[in-house]
C-alpha positions in Angstrom: 259.0 126.6 106.5 258.0 125.4 102.9 256.6 121.5 103.3 258.4 120.9 100.1 261.7 121.7 100.8 264.2 119.2 101.5 266.9 120.7 103.2 267.2 124.0 105.3 269.6 125.8 107.8 269.1 127.9 110.3 271.3 130.5 112.0 270.4 132.1 114.7 271.2 132.8 118.1 268.2 133.1 120.6 265.4 132.3 118.2 266.7 128.2 118.6 263.5 126.4 118.8 263.3 124.8 114.9 260.1 124.0 113.5 260.4 121.3 111.5 257.1 120.5 108.8 256.8 117.3 107.4 258.8 114.2 107.6 260.5 115.1 104.5 262.2 117.9 106.0 266.1 117.8 107.0 266.8 121.3 109.4 270.5 122.0 110.1 270.8 124.1 113.1 274.4 126.6 113.2 274.2 128.1 116.6 276.2 128.0 119.5 273.6 127.6 122.2 271.1 124.6 123.0 268.2 123.9 120.5 265.5 121.7 120.4 264.0 120.6 116.8 259.9 120.2 117.0 258.1 118.2 114.5 254.4 119.2 112.8 253.0 116.6 110.7 252.2 118.0 107.5 250.7 115.1 106.1 249.7 116.5 102.7 252.4 115.2 101.1 252.8 112.9 97.7 254.2 110.3 100.7 251.3 110.4 103.0 248.6 110.2 100.5 249.8 107.5 98.3 249.9 105.5 101.8 246.8 103.3 101.2 247.5 100.6 103.5 245.2 100.5 106.6 247.4 101.5 109.3 248.3 104.3 106.9 244.7 105.5 106.5 243.8 105.1 110.5 247.2 107.2 111.1 246.8 110.4 113.5 248.6 112.5 111.5 246.5 112.2 108.5 243.6 114.8 108.4 242.6 114.2 104.7 240.9 110.5 105.8 238.3 111.4 108.3 238.0 115.4 109.6 238.3 115.6 113.4 234.7 115.6 114.7 233.5 116.1 118.5 236.5 117.7 119.8 235.5 121.6 119.5 235.4 121.8 123.5 238.5 120.0 123.7 240.2 123.0 121.0 238.9 125.7 123.4 240.2 124.4 126.5 243.4 123.9 125.0 243.3 127.6 123.9 242.4 129.1 126.8 245.1 126.9 128.6 247.4 128.6 125.9 246.5 131.8 126.2 246.5 132.2 130.2 249.1 134.7 131.6 251.5 132.0 133.2 255.1 132.4 131.1 255.3 128.5 131.5 252.9 126.0 132.0 252.3 122.2 131.7 249.5 119.9 131.4 248.6 116.3 130.8 246.5 114.9 128.4 245.5 111.3 129.1 242.6 109.3 127.7 241.8 105.4 126.6 244.0 103.9 123.6 242.2 105.3 120.4 240.4 108.1 122.2 242.3 110.1 119.7 244.8 112.4 121.8 247.4 112.2 119.1 245.1 113.0 116.7 243.8 116.2 118.7 247.1 117.6 119.5 248.6 117.3 115.6 245.2 119.0 114.6 245.9 121.8 117.7 249.5 122.7 116.5 248.3 123.0 113.1 245.6 125.5 113.9 247.7 127.8 116.3 251.2 127.7 113.9 248.8 130.3 111.8 248.8 132.3 115.1 252.3 132.6 115.6 253.1 129.7 117.8 255.6 127.4 117.1 254.3 124.4 117.9 255.0 120.5 117.3 255.9 116.9 118.5 259.5 116.5 120.0 260.1 113.3 119.1 262.1 110.4 121.2 265.5 110.7 119.7 265.1 114.7 119.7 264.2 114.7 123.5 267.3 112.5 123.9 269.7 114.9 121.5 268.1 117.9 123.5 268.6 116.8 126.9 272.4 115.4 125.6 273.6 119.0 124.8 275.9 121.1 126.9 274.7 123.8 128.8 270.8 122.8 127.6 269.7 125.0 131.1 270.7 128.1 129.2 267.6 127.4 126.6 266.0 130.2 124.9 263.2 130.6 122.9 262.1 134.1 121.1 258.4 133.1 120.2 255.5 131.5 122.0 256.2 127.7 121.9 254.1 124.6 122.4 255.9 121.2 122.9 253.9 118.2 122.7 255.7 115.0 124.1 253.7 111.7 122.9 254.2 108.4 125.3 255.0 111.1 128.5 255.8 107.6 130.3 258.5 106.5 128.8 260.2 110.1 128.9 259.1 110.9 132.6 262.9 111.1 133.7 263.9 113.6 130.7 261.1 116.1 131.5 261.2 115.7 135.4 264.6 117.4 134.6 263.5 119.5 131.9 260.4 120.9 134.3 262.6 121.9 137.0 264.7 124.2 134.3 261.4 125.3 133.0 260.2 126.5 136.6 263.1 128.4 137.0 263.0 130.1 133.4 259.1 130.8 134.1 260.6 133.3 136.7 261.8 135.7 134.3 260.3 138.7 133.1 259.7 139.3 129.2 260.0 135.7 128.1 257.3 134.3 125.3 255.1 131.9 126.9 255.9 127.9 126.6 253.6 125.3 127.3 254.5 121.8 127.5 251.6 119.1 126.3 252.1 115.6 127.9 250.2 112.7 126.2 249.6 109.3 128.0 246.9 107.1 128.4 246.8 107.3 132.0 248.0 109.3 135.0 248.3 109.8 138.8 250.2 112.6 140.8 250.4 109.8 143.8 252.0 106.6 141.8 253.4 106.3 138.2 255.2 108.4 135.7 253.5 111.5 136.6 254.5 111.1 140.1 258.1 110.7 139.0 258.1 114.1 137.1 256.2 115.7 140.2 257.9 113.7 143.1 260.9 114.7 145.3 259.2 116.7 148.2 261.7 119.6 147.9 261.5 123.4 146.4 261.8 122.4 142.9 259.0 119.8 143.2 256.6 122.3 144.4 257.9 124.6 141.7 257.1 122.1 139.3 253.8 121.2 140.7 252.8 124.7 140.3 253.4 124.3 136.5 250.8 122.3 135.8 247.1 123.5 134.7 245.2 121.9 135.7 247.0 120.4 138.7 245.1 116.8 137.9 245.6 115.4 134.3 242.9 116.1 131.8 240.8 113.4 130.2 239.9 113.3 126.7 235.8 111.8 126.8 234.7 109.4 124.1 232.9 110.7 121.6 229.0 110.2 122.4 227.2 112.1 119.2 225.9 109.3 117.5 226.1 111.5 114.0 229.5 112.4 114.5 230.3 108.4 115.3 228.7 108.0 111.9 230.3 109.7 110.0 233.8 108.7 111.0 232.6 105.1 110.4 231.7 106.2 107.1 234.6 107.6 105.9 236.8 104.9 106.4 234.4 102.3 105.4 234.9 104.9 101.9 238.4 103.9 102.0 238.2 100.4 102.8 236.7 99.2 99.5 233.5 96.9 99.0 231.3 99.7 97.6 229.2 99.9 101.2 227.9 102.6 102.3 227.1 103.5 106.2 222.9 104.0 106.3 222.1 107.2 108.0 220.8 107.5 111.5 217.5 106.4 112.2 217.3 104.1 108.8 218.4 101.3 110.1 217.7 100.5 114.0 220.4 97.7 114.5 223.1 100.0 112.7 222.0 102.4 115.2 222.2 100.0 118.0 225.7 98.7 117.5 227.1 102.6 116.8 225.9 103.2 120.3 227.2 100.7 121.9 230.1 101.9 124.3 232.4 98.9 124.2 234.2 100.6 121.6 232.2 103.5 119.5 233.3 106.1 121.6 236.9 106.2 120.4 237.4 107.3 117.0 240.1 104.9 116.4 237.7 101.9 116.8 234.9 103.2 114.9 237.7 103.7 111.8 239.2 100.4 112.3 235.6 98.9 112.2 234.5 100.9 108.7 237.7 99.4 107.4 237.0 96.2 108.6 233.5 96.3 107.3 234.6 96.4 103.5 235.5 93.2 104.1 232.8 91.8 106.3 229.8 93.8 106.3 228.6 96.7 108.4 226.7 94.6 111.0 229.6 91.9 111.4 232.1 94.4 111.4 230.3 96.4 114.4 229.9 93.4 116.4 233.7 92.6 116.9 235.3 93.3 120.0 238.0 95.9 120.2 240.6 92.7 120.1 239.3 91.2 117.1 239.4 94.5 115.2 243.0 95.3 115.8 244.5 91.5 115.3 242.2 91.5 112.1 244.1 94.7 110.5 247.2 93.7 112.3 247.0 90.5 110.2 246.8 92.6 107.1 249.7 95.0 107.9 252.1 92.3 108.9 251.3 90.4 105.3 251.9 94.3 104.1 255.2 94.1 105.7 256.1 90.7 104.8 255.0 91.5 100.8 257.6 94.4 101.0 260.2 92.0 102.4 259.8 89.2 99.7 260.1 92.0 97.1 263.2 92.7 98.7 264.5 89.4 98.1 264.3 88.3 102.0 262.7 85.2 103.4 260.5 85.2 100.0 258.7 81.9 101.7 260.4 80.8 105.1 258.1 79.1 107.2 254.6 79.8 104.9 255.8 83.8 105.8 256.9 86.1 103.0 259.4 88.5 104.4 259.2 86.5 107.7 262.6 88.5 109.1 261.3 91.9 108.0 258.0 91.2 109.9 260.1 90.1 113.0 262.2 93.4 112.5 258.7 95.6 112.5 257.3 93.7 115.7 260.6 94.4 117.4 260.8 97.8 116.0 256.9 98.4 117.5 258.0 97.0 120.8 260.9 99.8 121.3 258.4 102.7 120.0 260.5 103.2 116.9 264.2 102.9 116.3 267.0 105.2 114.5 269.1 104.0 111.6 272.2 102.7 114.0 269.5 101.2 116.4 268.0 99.3 113.6 271.1 97.9 112.4 272.2 97.0 115.8 268.9 95.0 116.6 268.6 93.8 113.1 272.3 92.2 113.5 271.6 90.7 117.3 267.9 89.2 115.9 270.0 87.6 112.8 272.4 85.8 115.4 269.1 85.0 117.5 267.2 83.4 114.9 270.1 82.1 113.0 268.6 83.4 109.7 270.6 83.8 106.7 268.6 87.0 105.6 270.6 89.6 104.1 271.0 92.6 106.6 271.4 95.2 104.1 268.1 94.1 102.3 266.0 93.4 105.5 266.9 97.1 106.8 265.7 98.7 103.5 262.9 96.5 103.1 261.7 97.8 107.0 262.4 101.2 106.1 260.3 100.9 103.2 257.3 99.3 104.9 257.8 101.9 108.2 259.5 104.6 107.4 260.7 107.3 110.3 259.5 110.6 110.3 262.4 111.8 111.9 265.7 111.6 111.0 266.7 109.7 107.7 267.2 106.1 108.0 265.1 105.6 111.1 262.4 102.9 111.4 258.3 103.8 112.7 256.7 101.4 114.8 253.5 99.8 113.5 250.5 102.5 114.4 247.9 102.9 115.6 249.1 101.4 119.1 246.7 98.8 119.2 247.4 97.6 115.6 251.1 97.6 116.8 250.6 95.6 119.8 248.5 93.1 118.1 250.8 92.6 115.5 253.4 92.0 118.4 250.9 89.6 119.8 250.3 87.7 116.7 254.4 87.6 115.9 255.6 86.8 119.1 252.4 85.5 121.2 252.0 81.9 122.4 250.6 81.1 118.7 252.8 83.2 116.6 255.4 82.2 114.5 258.3 83.0 116.7 256.4 80.1 119.4 255.8 77.8 116.5 259.7 77.7 115.5 260.3 77.1 119.0 262.0 80.3 120.2 261.0 81.8 123.5 259.2 85.3 123.0 260.5 86.5 126.5 263.9 86.4 125.4 263.2 88.6 122.0 261.5 91.2 124.3 264.5 90.9 126.5 266.3 92.1 123.8 264.1 95.0 122.4 264.5 96.3 125.9 268.1 96.3 126.3 269.1 99.9 126.7 265.0 100.8 125.6 263.6 99.2 129.0 261.2 102.1 129.4 259.9 102.3 126.1 259.5 98.9 125.9 257.7 98.5 129.3 255.2 101.4 128.2 254.5 99.3 125.0 253.8 96.0 126.9 251.6 97.2 129.4 249.4 99.0 126.9 249.4 95.7 125.6 248.7 94.0 128.6 245.4 96.6 129.4 244.1 96.1 125.8 244.3 92.5 125.3 243.8 91.1 128.7 239.6 91.3 128.4 240.4 89.2 125.5 242.2 86.6 127.5 245.8 87.4 126.2 248.2 87.1 129.1 251.4 87.5 127.1 252.0 90.9 128.3 251.9 90.2 131.6 254.0 87.2 131.5 256.5 89.4 129.7 256.2 92.0 132.3 257.0 89.5 134.9 260.3 88.7 132.8 261.5 92.1 132.6 261.3 92.5 136.1 262.8 89.1 137.1 265.7 90.4 134.8 266.0 93.8 136.5 265.5 92.2 139.4 269.0 93.9 141.1 268.8 97.5 139.7 266.2 99.7 141.3 266.3 102.4 138.9 265.0 99.4 135.6 262.2 98.3 138.2 261.2 101.9 139.0 260.9 102.5 135.2 258.6 99.3 134.6 256.8 100.5 138.0 256.2 103.7 136.8 254.6 102.6 133.5 252.0 100.6 135.8 248.2 102.2 135.8 247.2 103.0 139.5 243.7 101.2 138.7 244.2 97.8 136.7 242.9 94.2 136.8 245.6 92.8 134.9 248.9 94.1 136.5 248.0 93.8 140.1 249.9 91.2 141.1 253.0 92.6 139.1 252.2 96.0 140.3 252.7 94.7 144.2 255.7 92.6 143.4 257.5 95.3 141.6 256.6 97.6 144.7 257.7 95.4 147.3 261.1 94.5 145.4 261.4 98.6 145.4 260.9 99.0 148.6 263.0 96.4 150.2 265.7 98.1 148.1 265.0 101.9 149.1 265.1 100.8 153.0 268.8 99.3 151.8 270.0 101.7 150.7 268.6 104.2 153.8 270.2 101.8 156.4 273.6 102.2 154.0 273.8 106.4 154.5 272.8 106.1 157.7 275.5 103.6 158.4 277.9 106.5 157.2 276.6 109.0 159.9 277.8 112.1 158.5 276.7 115.3 158.7 277.3 115.7 154.9 274.6 112.6 154.3 271.6 114.1 156.1 270.7 116.0 152.8 270.8 112.5 151.1 269.6 110.6 153.6 266.2 113.2 153.7 265.4 112.4 150.3 266.0 108.4 150.7 263.8 108.4 153.6 261.0 110.4 151.5 261.3 107.9 148.6 261.3 105.3 151.0 258.0 107.0 152.6 256.6 107.2 149.0 257.5 103.6 148.0 255.7 102.1 151.3 252.9 104.0 150.4 252.5 102.5 147.0 252.9 99.3 148.2 250.1 99.6 150.6 247.9 100.7 147.9 249.2 98.0 145.5 248.7 95.1 148.5 245.4 96.3 149.3 244.1 95.9 145.9 245.0 92.5 145.9 243.1 91.7 149.6 246.4 91.8 151.4 244.9 93.7 153.9 247.6 92.9 157.1 250.5 93.6 154.5 248.6 96.8 153.3 248.4 98.3 156.7 251.9 97.5 157.7 253.2 98.9 154.9 251.0 102.0 155.6 251.7 102.3 159.1 255.8 102.5 158.3 255.1 105.2 155.7 253.1 107.2 158.2 255.8 106.7 161.1 258.7 108.1 158.1 256.4 110.8 157.2 255.7 112.0 160.3 259.4 112.3 161.3 259.9 114.2 158.1 257.2 116.6 158.2 257.9 117.5 162.0 261.4 119.1 159.9 260.0 120.2 156.9 256.5 120.7 157.0 256.1 122.3 153.4 257.9 119.6 151.6 256.0 116.6 153.9 253.1 117.2 155.3 250.9 116.5 151.7 252.7 113.2 151.8 251.5 112.8 155.1 248.1 113.5 155.1 247.8 111.5 152.2 249.5 108.3 153.9 247.4 109.1 157.1 243.7 108.9 154.7 245.5 105.4 153.2 245.9 104.1 157.0 242.6 105.3 157.9 241.3 102.8 155.2 243.4 99.8 155.8 242.2 100.2 159.8 238.8 100.7 158.5 238.9 97.6 156.3 240.2 95.3 159.5 237.6 96.1 161.6 240.1 98.9 163.8 237.4 101.7 163.9 238.7 103.7 166.8 242.2 103.8 165.0 240.8 104.5 161.6 238.7 107.8 162.6 241.7 108.8 164.5 244.0 108.5 161.4 241.1 110.0 158.8 240.5 112.8 161.5 244.1 113.8 161.2 244.1 113.5 157.4 241.1 115.6 157.2 242.6 118.4 159.0 245.6 118.7 157.5 244.0 118.8 154.1 241.9 121.2 155.4 244.7 123.6 155.9 246.0 122.7 152.9 242.8 123.2 150.6 242.5 126.5 152.3 245.6 127.7 151.0 245.8 125.9 147.6 242.4 124.6 146.7 243.1 123.6 143.2 245.7 121.2 144.7 244.5 119.5 147.4 240.5 119.7 147.3 240.5 116.5 145.4 242.3 114.7 148.4 240.2 116.3 150.7 237.0 114.8 149.9 238.7 111.5 149.7 239.5 111.8 153.4 235.9 112.9 154.1 234.9 109.8 152.5 237.1 107.6 154.7 236.4 109.7 157.6 232.4 109.4 157.2 232.9 105.4 156.5 234.4 105.5 160.3 232.1 107.5 161.9 229.0 105.6 160.5 231.1 102.1 161.8 230.8 103.9 165.1 227.5 104.6 164.8 227.7 108.3 164.3 225.5 108.4 161.6 224.5 112.3 161.3 228.0 112.8 161.8 229.3 110.6 158.9 226.1 111.9 157.1 227.7 115.5 157.2 231.0 114.3 156.1 229.8 112.2 152.9 227.7 115.1 151.8 230.8 117.3 152.2 232.9 115.0 150.3 230.1 114.5 147.7 229.4 118.5 147.3 233.4 119.1 146.6 233.3 116.0 144.1 230.3 117.3 142.5 231.8 120.5 141.7 235.3 119.3 140.6 233.4 117.2 138.1 231.2 119.9 136.6 234.7 121.5 135.5 236.6 118.5 135.0 234.6 115.3 134.5 237.4 113.4 132.9 239.3 114.1 136.1 236.7 113.4 139.2 233.8 111.3 137.6 235.3 108.0 138.9 235.9 110.1 142.4 232.2 111.4 142.5 231.0 107.9 142.0 232.8 106.7 144.9 231.4 109.8 147.2 227.9 109.2 145.9 228.0 105.5 146.9 229.0 106.3 150.7 226.4 109.4 150.7 223.8 106.7 149.7 224.5 104.3 152.2 224.8 107.1 154.9 221.1 108.4 153.6 220.0 104.6 153.8 221.1 104.2 157.3 219.2 107.5 158.4 215.9 106.0 156.5 215.9 108.8 153.6 215.7 105.9 151.1 214.6 108.1 147.8 217.4 110.5 148.3 219.7 107.4 148.8 218.0 105.6 145.7 219.1 108.6 143.7 222.4 108.6 144.6 222.8 105.3 143.9 221.6 105.6 140.6 223.5 108.3 139.5 226.8 106.4 140.7 225.8 103.5 138.8 225.1 105.2 135.7 228.4 107.4 135.7 230.4 103.9 136.8 228.6 101.8 133.6 230.4 105.0 131.3 233.6 104.4 132.8 233.6 100.8 132.9 232.4 100.7 129.2 235.7 102.7 128.5 238.1 101.2 130.8 236.9 97.5 132.1 240.4 97.1 133.4 240.1 99.9 135.6 236.5 100.3 136.5 234.6 96.9 136.3 235.0 96.8 140.5 233.8 100.1 140.5 230.7 99.1 138.5 230.0 96.0 140.4 230.0 97.9 143.5 227.8 100.6 142.5 225.3 98.2 141.5 225.0 96.2 144.4 224.4 99.3 146.0 221.8 100.4 143.4 220.0 96.8 143.9 219.8 97.4 147.8 218.6 100.9 147.4 215.5 99.2 145.0 214.9 97.0 147.3 214.3 99.4 150.4 211.5 100.6 148.4 209.9 97.5 147.6 211.0 97.6 143.9 211.8 94.1 143.4 212.5 92.9 139.9 214.7 96.0 139.8 216.4 95.1 142.7 217.2 91.8 141.3 218.4 92.4 138.0 220.9 95.2 139.5 222.1 92.7 142.1 222.3 90.1 139.5 224.0 92.0 137.1 226.5 93.1 140.4 226.8 89.1 141.0 228.0 88.3 137.4 230.5 90.5 137.5 232.0 89.9 140.5 232.1 86.1 139.6 234.3 87.3 136.5 236.3 89.1 138.8 236.7 86.5 141.6 238.1 83.9 139.3 241.1 85.8 138.3 241.3 87.3 142.3 239.9 85.6 144.7 241.6 87.0 147.6 240.6 90.8 146.4 236.6 90.3 145.3 235.5 87.2 147.2 234.4 88.9 150.2 232.4 91.5 147.8 231.0 88.6 145.9 229.7 87.3 149.3 228.1 90.5 149.8 226.4 90.8 146.1 225.2 87.3 146.8 223.7 87.8 150.3 221.7 91.0 148.6 220.8 88.4 145.6 219.7 85.7 147.9 217.4 88.2 149.9 215.8 90.0 146.6 215.2 86.3 145.5 213.3 85.1 148.5 211.3 88.6 148.4 210.1 87.4 144.8 209.2 83.7 146.3 212.1 82.0 144.5 213.3 80.1 147.5 215.4 77.3 146.0 217.3 80.0 144.4 217.4 82.6 147.5 219.0 79.6 149.6 221.7 78.7 146.8 222.8 82.3 147.0 222.8 82.6 150.7 224.6 79.4 151.4 227.4 80.4 148.7 227.6 83.7 150.1 228.6 82.1 153.6 231.0 79.7 151.9 232.8 82.8 150.1 233.3 85.1 153.4 233.9 82.6 155.9 237.8 82.0 155.4 238.0 85.9 155.6 236.0 86.2 158.8 237.9 83.2 160.4 241.0 85.1 159.7 239.8 88.5 160.6 237.0 88.3 162.7 236.5 91.4 163.8 237.0 93.2 160.4 234.3 91.0 158.8 232.0 90.7 161.9 229.2 93.2 160.7 229.1 91.8 157.0 229.3 88.4 158.5 226.6 88.4 161.2 224.4 89.7 158.4 224.8 87.0 156.1 224.6 84.3 158.6 221.8 85.5 159.8 220.2 85.6 156.3 221.4 82.2 155.7 219.1 80.8 158.5 216.1 82.8 157.3 216.7 81.2 154.0 217.0 77.5 155.4 214.1 77.7 157.6 211.7 79.4 154.8 212.8 76.2 152.7 212.6 73.8 155.4 216.1 72.9 155.3 218.3 71.8 158.0 221.2 74.5 158.5 224.7 72.9 157.7 226.2 72.8 161.1 229.4 71.8 160.0 229.7 74.9 157.8 228.4 77.1 160.5 229.7 75.6 163.4 233.4 77.2 163.5 232.0 80.5 162.1 229.0 80.5 165.8 232.4 79.5 167.6 233.8 82.6 166.5 231.1 85.1 167.0 231.4 83.7 171.0 234.5 85.3 171.6 232.8 89.1 170.0 230.6 89.9 172.8 228.5 92.5 170.5 227.6 89.7 168.3 226.4 87.3 170.6 223.2 87.1 169.0 224.6 86.2 165.8 225.8 82.8 167.4 223.3 80.7 167.6 224.3 77.8 165.3 222.2 74.9 164.3 222.0 72.2 167.7 222.5 74.9 170.2 
């Protein structure tokens, strides 16, 4: 289709996937059957190349600014997926914000469009229209089709229904291939939006799971090649003004060092942002900025640009020292909602005029907004501020605690709620991304906004699920909110189960079965969320209830519920192990491992990762019971599985491999195999350092654990200075984590301090060693006194080490501190020797 054409009409019967190239094409379809319109962004139009704004230059939809670099491997992998034999197939592509997922998909769609494929994005409003059609299950296509869904989390319910129809269509012979690529920052088959698409435990659910290739999400890696990084930075630097150029690699050691920093440089967007900012502040200054500072700097200029357009239209020429203030406000609101249709923009603007008591002219404001942020789809639509992190920064700058809306005395939470009306999932997704991107910079507004959205949805389980689905599995910033939301959902699901059971009718059996499955899923999720907060007893109770329900369901329908039972049993083993109930932990982990072995024998692609997880839990339980050789066997098998999986899919399985390596290293150390233990610990630390650099919100705790283990392994081999450095870094990370979440991380800090004290003592730094050892006792004492069986082993070690540090320094032990601990030890026969408190 000619991208310069403004209007086109397609007549047809079965050829009703319509590819619209570019934002300037209006396609009218005259057909009696459902049709789907795809957009393939063609940016080489006069409109795109005229956009000299910084956000325009950074757009993922343009290839005339910087070439796509470092992605040939990802392109080849996607090509293999397209050419596979499956008639219909789905894939989840994930990666951190700024990683270049959308840009990769745009470029890939362009390439394959010349190879006989219909390929493009399905926009939000188009997906809404498509799914609302009559007889949508009869949708057909007569050419190979690639459908790309960006921001998949906010479309989860629509994709769930669509995927079930595709699973049926895939059984029909003679169909051209269809591929559905779902793009999002994170995805988990256990919790969240992907679990919503896959879930249900019925035949349809299993058919959808079978569509995914591979079974786990594919993560787009950061760009490690320094020359590629330099080229991206240089391309945007040349567009940013200032007459500066990027040094060649090797010409400036400090430039090379800053460019190599994984703090942000592995993500193309941040390289481009730094290049633009460098034109104003200089190369080194720009490369020294944080992600948040870069985004806020560009967002401020983007809001000024939008405000100038508003003022040119006669809107708020100088209101409260903000030119075009109301248009800026509407831009922030449109960004919160991931864009607006023409009708949505007018309705929202009318509401905001009333809420802000603004006298801005409505029509002129909307015209200015569309000029500033023209939508890619229907005429009159409004786009969000993009790229995402700049849009998030603009929302924070405008609606945050120090922004103009707050200065005008207006509660930002009310504006967030207004944006979320009828758009809860879309707004939740944006606010969750903002929380992840800006928590490290001390911006807590997004977390509070999410709390407000949850509070206003308190009685609506569907709404709460929409918010919960957006929350990542691994997160520091959102742990409390995730647990609270999941707890509320669980309570509501339990009430729904009770209501159905009260009807006591045969007709209600199917509904009751499905509701019991949803309740069990909610309980399992709740156990995970509570465990992440250190609420171990509550986590155990939720997990036990999930196992009881799933055991009954699996007895009736093993094909549907055995995998869920195995997952909950593995979680149960971990929860019991945390509380020192070792024999019970071993039993649960053993049962989970047996089930996963059977499942993996039939479907290794789907269940080998789960088998590795259960083997790790099993190994930990065996080690606690003194069965070290058996524990080593389990840990080795888990490591071998995860290593094979990570070799094929490092994006998905490197985090699992670090867990296995740490466990394996601990088992090797227990058996005196110190060099091998050090190698495992070092490998785990190197991987976790890369992961934490890319996603600190998810992986900082893992890095701290690996560093702590590395320090212990180095100390075992007498490498004291290196051991101290590793233990010191681990302790610093745990201190930061404890500042926000003491219940979750104080026991880990205690263990790290204990190691640090021992290493300081080895180096003759006795006063520092004593201070670290005492702090370790203080940190762990509340947990030991409450859960003595769970923390006895750890406290016994810390207790004895503190006494040793006191003796080394000639200091009398603190009887007031140690007395209560010694009294508890006297109730634990296996720890009698640890009970020798001062004065005994």
